[in-house]
N, C-alpha and C positions, 0 to 999 in steps of 0.2 A: 626770230626770223627762221623759216623753215630751212632745214639742212640743204635741200635741193637748190634753193636760191643762193646759198653761200657757195656751193660747189660749182654752179654754172659759171661765174666769172673766172674762177680759178681754172677750170677746164678749158675755157676759151683762151685764157692767157697762155696756157701751156701750148695750145695750138699755134698761137701767133709766135711764141718764142721758139718753136721748132722742137718741142719735146716729142718723144715717140708717140705716135697716134696710129689709129687704124688707117687702112688704105683709103677709105672714103674720106676721112678727115684730112688726110694729107693731100687730097686732090682738090682742095679749095682753090678757087680762082682768085686772081688778084683782087677783083671786085668784092668777092666774098670775105676775103681777109680784111679788106678795108672796112667792110660792114661789121665784122667781128671786133675790130679795133675800136670802132665807134661805139659799139654796144658795151665793150669793157670800160672804156673811158667814161661813158655816161653812167654806168652802174657804179663805178668807184667814186665818182663825183657825188652821186646821189647817196651812196652808202659808204662813206669813208671809214666807218667803224669796222668794216670788214678787214681793212688793212691793219688796224690796231689789234683785231682779234688774231689775225695771222701772225703778227709779230710777237704777240704774247705767247702764243702757242709755240712758236719757233724758239723763243727764249726758254720756255719751260723744258722743251726737248733737249736744247743744248746744255742746260743746267743739269738735267737728269743724266745725260750722256757723260758729262765731265765728272759728276759725282760717281758714276759707275766706274769710270776709268780710275779715279783716285782710290775707290774701294778695293778694286782688283789689285792695284799696284801696292797698296798698303799691305794687303794679304800676302802678296808675293815677296815683299821686302820687310816683313814684319820684324824679323830678328835684327836686322841692321837698324831699323828705325827705332825700335824700343829698347833693345838690349846690347847694342854694340858698345864695347869698352871704350870706344873713341868718342862717345857722347859724354857730356858732363851731367851726372845724375844728382839731383837735389831733392829736397822734400823727403817723403817717405819712400825709401827704396823698395819696400814691399807693398806699395800703395795699390789700391784696387783699380785706379784709373791712371793711365800714363798720359801726360801732357808734354808733347814734343814741340819745341819751337826752333825754327830755322831763322837765323838773324844775321844782321850785318851791323858792325860797330858804327858805320856812317849813315845808317838809315834813321831818319827823323821819326818815322812812324814807330820803329823799334824802341827809340828812346821813350816815347810816350807809352808804349805798350809794356815796357818793363815794370811799371807800377802795377799793371794788371797781373803779371806773373808773380810778383812778390806778394800781392794781396791774396792770390790763390793759395800760395804756400802757407801764408799766415793763418788763413781762415779755414783751410781744409786739410786736416791732419792725415787724410787718407790718400792724398794725391802725390804721385811720383812725377817729377819735372825732369825732362831731358833737354839740355841745350845743345844745339848743333851750329857750329860755325858755317856760315853760308855767305862768304864775301862776294857779293855781285856788283859792288859799286866802285870798282876800280882798284888800283895798286895800293892805295893807302888802306883800303879795307882788308885786302889780302895780307898785307904786312901785320896789321893789327890782329888778324885771325891767327897768323903764324905764332905771334907772341902769346896769344891766348891758349893755344893748343899746348905750347911749352909750359904755361902756367898749370894747366890741367895735368900734365905729365908729372909735375913736381908736387902737386897737391892732391893726394888720394882722397881726402875727406871732402873736398869741394868747398870748404869754408873759405880758404884764401882765394879760390877762383871766384866765388860769388862776390867777394869784397872787390876784387879786381874788376869783375864784369860790371858791377854797379858804378864804380868810379869812372871807368872808361866810357861806358855806354851813357852814363848820366852827365859826363862832363861837357863843356862847351868846345866848339871848334871841331875840326876834322881829326879823325883817328888815323894814325900811321904808326910805323915802327917806333919812332922816337917817343911819341906820346904814350904808346902802349908800354914801352920799356920803363918810362918814367913812372907810370902807374904801378907797374910790377915792383919796382924798387920801393915805392911809397908803402906798399902793403907788406913789405918785408920778405920778398922772395930771394933765393939764392941766384944772384945775377949771372955768375960765372956758369952755373949749371943751366940757367935759362938760355944763354947764348949758345951753349953746346947743344941743348935739346932742339933749339930752333932749326939747326942744320940737319936734324935726323929725318929718316924716311917716315917716321911716325907722324910728323907734322904734315908732310905732303899727303900721306895716305889718309889722314883724318879729313882734310879738306876735300880730297878727291872723293872720299866716300859720301860726303854730304852732297856734292854735286851729282854723283851717280844716282843717289836716291831722289834728289830733286828732278833730275832729268826723267827718270822713270815715272814719276808722278805728274810731270808737266808743271812743276813749280818754277817760276822765273822771277819772283819778287819776295820782299821781306816786309813785315814778318809773315811767315806761313806756319801753320800749326798742323799737327796730327793729334787728334784727341780721340782715344779709343780707336774706332775704325773709320773715322772720318777726317777729311782734310778741311781746314778752315783757312781761307786766304785773306790776308790783310789784317790791319789793326781794327778788329770788329768791336773792341770794347769789353770791359769786365763783365757786364750782364750777359752778353752773348757767349762769352767764354764759359761762364758758370753754367749756362744752359746746356752747352755742349758737353761739359763734364757730367752734368746730371743725366743727360741722354745716354751717355756711355755707361754710367753707373747703374741707373735703374730704368732706363727706357722712356723717361719723361723729363719734361723741362724742370720740374721741381721734385725732389726726392723726400 
């Protein structure tokens, strides 16, 4: 379809909807406007694919704008995203690609996505994994995150934290303080120290840092990832995550 024919109904629609126009266009009479409306309606009924094309283009532009926002925010907050001591670092701490996950212990999608993260660590010896508490699903999630941060404070190696993380996120039922403490005790942590650490500013500051980063990036759900310089929203599955890791590593879907 010629470009002019695509533009005509759009321009006419702008006229009818009151978009800024030239003086001559704004001087349409009521009869002329009715005629234009009839032309637009007829054209769109005859060529409904125009609406689909317009919506597709709008979606592409919105996606590109969101990606650009994420990219700029990642660059601006790179140190806090990738290297903050408040994140839990697993895998290869000197890895060539950093895989950051924002998660909530009550997020069903995070439960399913945990296997993807574990598989990446198992099969990719060059990947660095950073986990960030992002409790967005209510008070129980916040309580569980507070316990988890205290676990991280007690476990510098990340081994006990990972065991705690798998048991709490992989368990049945809702996560809250009582359940998180029970899991912490099960994995052999110092419970007296844990209770003390939970009341510290470090716990509050850790969770606040995650929310600050998420707000800057426009993240509002879990799981959300930052892989290299790109944000990935939602539980997209292992193949898609591997593709993003490869893109960060070598600039293509397979390395």
